[in-house]
C-alpha positions as MATLAB code, in Angstrom:
seq = 'MGHPFRSIQRCSRMMNRLWFLVCFLCLPVLFPQAAFAADEIRQGETLDLARCVDIALKNHPSLVSAKGSLDASTSRVYQAKAGYYPEVNLSSGYSRIHPARGSGTAAGSGKYSYDAYQSQVNLNQTLFDFGKTSTQVKVNTLSADASTADLEDASSRVVFNVKQAYYGMAQSRQSRDAYAESVVQYEQRLDQARRFYEVGTKPKIDVTNAEVALSQARLNLSQAENALRIARLTLNNAMGVPDAPAYDIRETPGFQDYPLDLDGALKKAYEARPDLVSVRAKREAAERSIDLAYKGYYPVLSGNAGYGWTGQDFPLDREWSLGASLTFPLFSGFSTRYQVEEARGNLEVLKGDEELIRQNVLYDVKQAFYNLGEVRERITLAELSVRQARENRELAQGRYAAGVGNTIEVTDALTSEINAKTSYINALFDYRLAVASLEKAMGVSK';
ca = [
      46.979   -9.495   72.450;
      43.314  -10.475   71.363;
      40.458  -11.664   73.709;
      40.885  -15.098   74.423;
      36.938  -15.680   73.583;
      37.507  -14.332   70.125;
      40.422  -16.660   69.608;
      38.109  -19.473   70.540;
      35.292  -18.315   68.076;
      37.812  -18.058   65.423;
      39.319  -21.503   66.057;
      35.628  -22.845   66.162;
      34.762  -21.386   62.923;
      37.841  -22.669   61.347;
      36.964  -26.149   62.651;
      33.581  -25.800   61.361;
      34.963  -24.895   57.663;
      37.494  -27.752   57.841;
      34.763  -30.418   58.906;
      32.418  -29.179   56.248;
      35.208  -29.720   53.546;
      36.114  -33.244   54.828;
      32.505  -33.941   54.719;
      31.999  -32.717   51.150;
      35.184  -34.576   49.954;
      34.182  -37.941   51.528;
      30.376  -37.777   50.382;
      31.114  -39.467   47.109;
      33.105  -42.255   48.938;
      30.606  -42.544   51.811;
      27.683  -42.572   49.425;
      28.773  -43.641   45.994;
      25.214  -44.782   44.916;
      23.655  -41.242   45.713;
      26.428  -39.420   44.011;
      26.305  -41.619   40.844;
      22.565  -41.319   40.806;
      22.686  -37.540   40.642;
      25.075  -37.439   37.795;
      23.362  -40.354   35.808;
      21.186  -38.232   33.653;
      22.798  -35.105   32.222;
      20.445  -32.021   31.538;
      18.768  -32.119   28.202;
      20.106  -35.750   27.463;
      18.162  -37.672   24.984;
      17.766  -41.235   26.251;
      16.952  -44.308   24.307;
      15.325  -47.631   25.805;
      18.456  -49.409   26.393;
      19.929  -46.423   28.364;
      16.903  -46.209   30.688;
      17.155  -49.892   31.311;
      20.985  -49.709   32.197;
      20.249  -46.714   34.767;
      17.384  -48.783   36.429;
      19.694  -51.647   36.720;
      22.371  -49.637   38.560;
      19.988  -47.437   40.598;
      16.676  -48.949   41.397;
      16.476  -49.767   45.211;
      14.360  -52.873   44.713;
      17.454  -54.580   43.432;
      19.586  -53.841   46.541;
      17.591  -56.188   48.616;
      18.093  -59.000   46.102;
      21.937  -58.355   45.770;
      22.192  -58.396   49.569;
      20.303  -61.686   49.690;
      22.831  -63.182   46.856;
      25.776  -61.885   48.759;
      24.512  -63.440   52.017;
      23.963  -66.787   50.338;
      27.154  -66.857   48.574;
      28.763  -66.222   52.082;
      26.923  -69.194   53.448;
      28.431  -71.593   51.000;
      31.938  -70.517   52.130;
      30.923  -70.857   55.735;
      29.944  -74.435   54.832;
      33.147  -75.176   53.067;
      34.975  -74.142   56.206;
      34.158  -77.471   57.533;
      36.566  -79.218   55.093;
      39.392  -77.225   56.777;
      41.104  -77.576   60.210;
      40.466  -75.042   62.992;
      43.825  -73.636   64.584;
      43.454  -71.778   67.834;
      46.150  -70.105   69.781;
      45.595  -69.569   73.519;
      48.203  -67.923   75.949;
      47.681  -66.777   79.659;
      48.926  -65.879   82.769;
      47.686  -66.371   86.433;
      48.983  -65.332   89.865;
      48.071  -68.297   92.175;
      47.656  -67.880   96.085;
      46.858  -71.483   97.341;
      45.618  -72.263  100.691;
      48.157  -72.021  103.505;
      49.728  -75.792  104.026;
      48.873  -77.035  100.536;
      51.369  -79.341   99.140;
      52.228  -76.830   96.113;
      53.090  -74.156   98.564;
      54.942  -76.305  100.875;
      57.005  -77.748   98.021;
      58.084  -74.396   96.524;
      58.591  -72.697   99.898;
      56.185  -69.655   98.909;
      52.645  -69.098   99.375;
      52.154  -67.258   96.072;
      53.452  -67.978   92.470;
      53.200  -67.369   89.079;
      51.575  -69.662   86.339;
      52.277  -69.144   82.508;
      50.504  -70.965   79.571;
      50.814  -70.921   75.872;
      49.124  -73.486   73.481;
      48.359  -74.010   69.925;
      45.480  -76.349   69.205;
      44.346  -78.010   65.839;
      41.087  -79.678   65.433;
      40.130  -81.442   62.152;
      36.876  -83.201   61.142;
      38.066  -86.578   59.672;
      34.670  -88.091   58.710;
      31.342  -86.809   59.141;
      29.229  -89.124   56.846;
      28.993  -86.418   54.179;
      27.325  -83.814   56.504;
      29.673  -81.131   55.367;
      29.425  -81.855   51.615;
      25.614  -82.049   51.886;
      25.575  -78.827   53.632;
      27.831  -77.022   51.107;
      25.508  -78.565   48.082;
      22.398  -77.130   49.974;
      23.807  -73.841   50.463;
      25.165  -73.837   47.011;
      21.663  -74.433   45.557;
      20.496  -71.790   47.794;
      23.010  -69.330   46.374;
      21.663  -70.462   42.777;
      18.026  -69.518   43.837;
      19.210  -66.282   45.012;
      20.970  -65.512   41.737;
      17.596  -66.519   39.945;
      15.937  -64.469   42.342;
      18.279  -61.159   41.569;
      17.569  -62.033   37.796;
      13.658  -62.025   38.568;
      13.889  -58.756   40.416;
      15.998  -57.408   37.396;
      13.133  -58.749   35.086;
      10.614  -56.654   36.700;
      12.609  -53.685   36.754;
      13.354  -53.894   33.092;
       9.491  -54.550   32.291;
       8.678  -51.597   34.549;
      10.879  -49.346   32.610;
       9.761  -50.618   29.154;
       6.104  -50.022   30.078;
       6.898  -46.430   31.635;
       9.258  -45.624   28.486;
       6.390  -46.935   25.816;
       3.851  -44.837   28.019;
       5.935  -41.623   27.859;
       6.223  -42.246   23.986;
       2.559  -42.822   23.746;
       1.870  -39.455   25.745;
       4.067  -37.515   23.805;
       2.485  -38.527   20.425;
      -0.965  -38.088   21.773;
       0.231  -34.580   22.803;
       1.116  -33.786   19.379;
      -1.706  -35.203   17.744;
      -3.920  -33.235   20.146;
      -1.664  -30.065   19.317;
      -2.042  -30.572   15.762;
      -6.068  -30.799   16.116;
      -5.839  -27.453   17.973;
      -4.253  -25.954   14.989;
      -6.803  -27.432   12.643;
      -9.773  -25.860   14.966;
      -8.006  -22.649   15.034;
      -8.072  -22.702   11.093;
     -11.643  -23.638   10.876;
     -12.424  -20.961   13.428;
     -10.724  -18.235   11.225;
     -12.568  -19.564    8.182;
     -15.956  -19.669    9.757;
     -15.318  -16.247   10.950;
     -14.336  -15.136    7.523;
     -17.519  -16.680    5.968;
     -19.723  -15.008    8.576;
     -18.143  -11.503    7.907;
     -18.886  -11.771    4.290;
     -22.333  -13.241    5.136;
     -22.252  -16.502    3.638;
     -22.340  -18.435    6.996;
     -24.358  -17.998    9.944;
     -23.314  -16.823   13.443;
     -23.725  -20.432   14.816;
     -20.857  -21.753   12.720;
     -18.517  -19.541   14.543;
     -19.880  -20.419   17.971;
     -19.668  -24.189   16.994;
     -16.136  -23.607   16.006;
     -15.216  -21.716   19.147;
     -16.744  -24.471   21.398;
     -14.890  -27.166   19.271;
     -11.540  -25.204   19.811;
     -12.037  -24.821   23.409;
     -12.841  -28.670   23.661;
      -9.473  -29.295   21.566;
      -7.562  -27.109   23.865;
      -8.834  -28.883   27.095;
      -7.729  -32.074   25.366;
      -4.482  -30.796   24.747;
      -3.922  -29.668   28.421;
      -5.110  -32.849   29.674;
      -2.586  -34.683   27.213;
       0.267  -32.280   28.324;
      -0.587  -33.273   31.998;
      -0.565  -37.042   31.012;
       2.883  -36.431   29.544;
       4.189  -35.071   32.895;
       2.773  -37.837   34.583;
       4.423  -40.382   32.352;
       7.675  -38.845   32.590;
       7.381  -39.004   36.659;
       6.576  -42.813   36.084;
       9.632  -43.373   33.955;
      11.697  -41.657   36.520;
      10.257  -43.799   39.290;
      10.744  -46.924   37.001;
      14.501  -45.986   36.642;
      14.925  -45.371   40.431;
      15.832  -41.598   39.900;
      12.917  -39.602   40.921;
      14.836  -36.289   41.054;
      16.335  -36.769   37.414;
      16.845  -33.531   35.391;
      14.825  -32.656   32.509;
      15.367  -35.101   29.581;
      13.909  -36.335   26.190;
      13.666  -39.948   24.910;
      14.150  -41.108   21.396;
      11.222  -41.583   18.944;
      10.150  -45.130   19.333;
      10.193  -47.150   15.791;
       6.971  -47.949   14.172;
       5.354  -51.249   14.047;
       7.934  -54.179   13.840;
       6.495  -57.656   13.782;
       7.685  -59.909   16.479;
       7.896  -63.583   15.069;
       7.704  -66.371   17.343;
       5.515  -69.366   17.828;
       3.577  -70.366   21.090;
       5.518  -73.558   21.607;
       8.934  -71.907   21.087;
       7.780  -69.417   23.458;
       6.702  -71.774   26.215;
       9.791  -74.057   25.849;
      11.810  -70.786   26.528;
      10.094  -69.717   29.347;
      10.216  -73.171   31.200;
      13.928  -73.115   30.708;
      14.890  -69.387   31.522;
      11.990  -68.011   33.459;
      13.862  -66.695   36.656;
      11.143  -67.456   39.317;
      10.988  -71.028   37.977;
      14.617  -71.428   37.980;
      14.614  -70.243   41.607;
      11.876  -72.230   42.811;
      13.878  -75.438   41.078;
      16.982  -74.680   43.011;
      15.084  -74.228   46.332;
      13.183  -77.591   45.757;
      16.477  -79.247   44.945;
      18.096  -77.760   48.160;
      15.122  -79.043   50.141;
      15.583  -82.521   49.015;
      19.342  -82.317   50.025;
      18.160  -80.963   53.581;
      16.594  -84.206   54.122;
      19.459  -86.137   53.671;
      21.310  -83.471   55.867;
      18.857  -83.986   58.712;
      18.993  -87.761   58.370;
      22.974  -87.471   58.798;
      22.055  -86.183   62.443;
      21.903  -89.774   63.437;
      25.380  -90.608   62.288;
      28.701  -90.224   64.437;
      31.476  -87.806   63.645;
      35.267  -88.757   63.724;
      37.490  -85.913   64.504;
      41.330  -85.349   65.302;
      43.166  -83.132   67.581;
      46.536  -81.825   68.223;
      48.051  -79.327   70.649;
      51.540  -78.179   71.294;
      52.277  -75.526   74.011;
      54.306  -74.250   77.051;
      53.616  -74.299   80.607;
      55.062  -73.679   83.780;
      55.880  -71.344   86.945;
      59.344  -69.928   85.855;
      61.049  -69.371   82.569;
      62.101  -71.524   80.491;
      58.684  -72.914   80.554;
      58.271  -76.900   79.895;
      57.123  -77.853   76.532;
      54.121  -80.305   76.305;
      52.087  -81.824   73.262;
      49.152  -83.769   72.732;
      47.539  -85.933   69.829;
      44.295  -87.751   69.795;
      41.081  -88.526   67.981;
      37.635  -88.697   69.029;
      34.658  -90.599   67.792;
      31.062  -88.878   68.839;
      27.886  -90.814   68.773;
      24.641  -88.884   69.130;
      22.897  -91.202   71.442;
      20.008  -88.926   72.487;
      19.020  -85.287   71.357;
      15.530  -84.958   72.374;
      14.044  -86.310   69.282;
      15.367  -83.152   67.518;
      16.919  -84.835   64.580;
      13.613  -86.873   63.924;
      11.680  -83.564   63.779;
      14.446  -81.812   61.704;
      13.806  -84.433   59.143;
      10.050  -83.956   59.277;
      10.621  -80.233   58.837;
      12.563  -80.635   55.789;
      10.021  -83.107   54.194;
       7.405  -80.147   54.792;
       9.468  -77.823   53.301;
      10.049  -79.859   50.375;
       6.343  -80.498   49.960;
       5.909  -76.607   50.001;
       8.361  -75.913   47.531;
       6.959  -78.718   45.249;
       3.447  -77.070   45.496;
       5.265  -73.597   44.641;
       7.033  -75.155   41.558;
       3.745  -76.388   40.397;
       2.067  -72.996   40.838;
       4.692  -71.091   39.117;
       4.561  -73.542   36.140;
       0.825  -72.815   35.626;
       1.596  -69.146   35.994;
       4.399  -69.475   33.420;
       1.598  -71.244   31.140;
      -0.806  -68.396   31.687;
       1.621  -65.589   31.259;
       3.036  -66.790   28.076;
      -0.402  -67.634   26.395;
      -1.998  -64.535   27.660;
       0.909  -62.147   26.286;
       0.841  -64.387   23.156;
      -2.899  -63.885   22.365;
      -2.522  -60.174   23.238;
       0.134  -60.034   20.813;
      -1.782  -61.299   17.826;
      -4.998  -59.446   18.599;
      -3.030  -56.114   18.779;
      -1.438  -56.926   15.632;
      -4.826  -56.984   13.843;
      -5.917  -54.084   15.687;
      -2.886  -51.893   14.325;
      -3.616  -52.901   10.793;
      -7.503  -51.729   11.280;
      -6.215  -48.597   13.054;
      -4.012  -47.596   10.310;
      -6.982  -47.838    7.529;
      -9.175  -45.913   10.084;
      -6.515  -42.976    9.967;
      -6.308  -42.821    6.132;
     -10.198  -43.108    6.051;
     -10.633  -40.415    8.517;
      -8.065  -38.163    6.991;
      -9.867  -38.295    3.740;
     -13.065  -37.750    5.291;
     -11.862  -34.579    7.079;
     -10.326  -33.363    3.753;
     -13.676  -33.978    2.165;
     -15.626  -32.190    4.856;
     -13.335  -29.116    4.906;
     -13.633  -28.976    0.998;
     -17.199  -29.063    1.115;
     -17.621  -26.432    3.850;
     -15.009  -24.230    1.969;
     -16.956  -24.689   -1.105;
     -20.244  -23.549    0.709;
     -22.026  -26.897    0.414;
     -21.273  -28.409    3.742;
     -22.223  -27.550    7.242;
     -20.048  -26.876   10.485;
     -21.402  -30.283   12.176;
     -20.060  -32.130    9.458;
     -16.537  -30.866    9.605;
     -16.702  -31.043   13.484;
     -17.528  -34.597   13.147;
     -14.788  -35.317   10.586;
     -12.211  -33.418   12.874;
     -13.194  -35.452   15.706;
     -13.244  -38.819   13.866;
      -9.701  -37.971   12.726;
      -8.216  -37.248   16.236;
     -10.062  -40.370   17.633;
      -8.575  -42.528   14.846;
      -4.902  -40.971   15.477;
      -5.214  -41.654   19.308;
      -6.301  -45.223   18.698;
      -3.642  -45.963   16.255;
      -1.177  -44.414   18.808;
      -2.652  -46.590   21.576;
      -2.555  -49.846   19.404;
       1.048  -49.002   18.729;
       1.591  -48.798   22.421;
      -0.451  -51.931   23.245;
       1.587  -53.868   20.915;
       5.086  -52.701   22.338;
       3.660  -53.649   25.906;
       2.659  -57.111   24.572;
       5.971  -57.896   23.400;
       7.261  -56.469   26.700;
       5.017  -58.817   28.536;
       5.752  -61.909   26.341;
       9.778  -61.338   26.645;
       9.044  -61.220   30.569;
       6.980  -64.137   30.569;
       9.626  -66.225   28.470;
      12.317  -64.853   31.088;
      14.072  -62.530   28.505;
      16.078  -59.922   30.823;
      16.388  -57.145   28.352;
];
């Protein structure tokens, strides 16, 4: 026979392993969101913008609060509708009663202690409450509509942040590629300057100048690579998956015009902007709340019925009741009056909020629309600058190779070309961001 303590140790280890296995198997059930998020992006996957948006809408934590508020608002609608239905209660009780000696009950029964049994079913139904229940249902329904719009507004912000981060990563990658290309060009220029110096056709300063320019180009490339890493982190955060594995994004398309007139954009924004839809619903709910508060002055007609059994011994005696009551609120400490005033104050607040949001909608749409027009013109000029800078660089390199140019001319031409390329890349990013801003201002969800 083994030692009892060792047997206890073996049992303890077995229980620990079993507990670990149960926890491991139950983890996806207890925390489905975490398990889903971990497998959401596969290692090495290439994501497009639509995929990034879908990931964010499923995983971003800011939407959890909005979804919870919507669920709570929807539940309050059904709570208010419960006033349409009867209330049924079942009660049952047992008592052992020992009355005072000489009481009528004890003398009549011939004993000093006895059992008492009681069971009863009660039904209460509000027959007429001057529209209190229906008004409360409407108020809660409008509040639920506002919560739905709030969820759409939160989703709109998440989608915009994803677009901004996605375009930012695409911009950083294109800038990195442009700087990498410039490093290759500066390396070629350095090799050329060294060959000319070795054969004696160019001075040593040309080699030194090329080395300095190459070092600066490598520094710019290092900064661009770090900017790309930060852009990836920003996109991960925007999608709500900060620990996402390594992935790539699809190449964004070139310039694509976004045709839309200002009046059409404003009309769509006034109809679909989620924050404006939300405040409208809240304002309507506040108007109905005034009516609901006024109904506190009115009586309530309700009916009740009961059926049960009672007695000291089995079989118990049956009893039933049926009645109606009319309740008049004669005095409640002026609470109804101040509830009406509170509802009016809330309505004024929401009217002001609605007007403010309408002004913000007008500002946001116009700002995004004008930015879109400005960036559209800047892209055209940037494309021209890239072509001119490339031609200038080729001419400068040709002159230098022919021995009639100087190193400063080539350095300036290379610098001008990389600046023109990055300006064009930035213009494309600004245009895509302006489109995303205009869509957000109009209330376009995706």
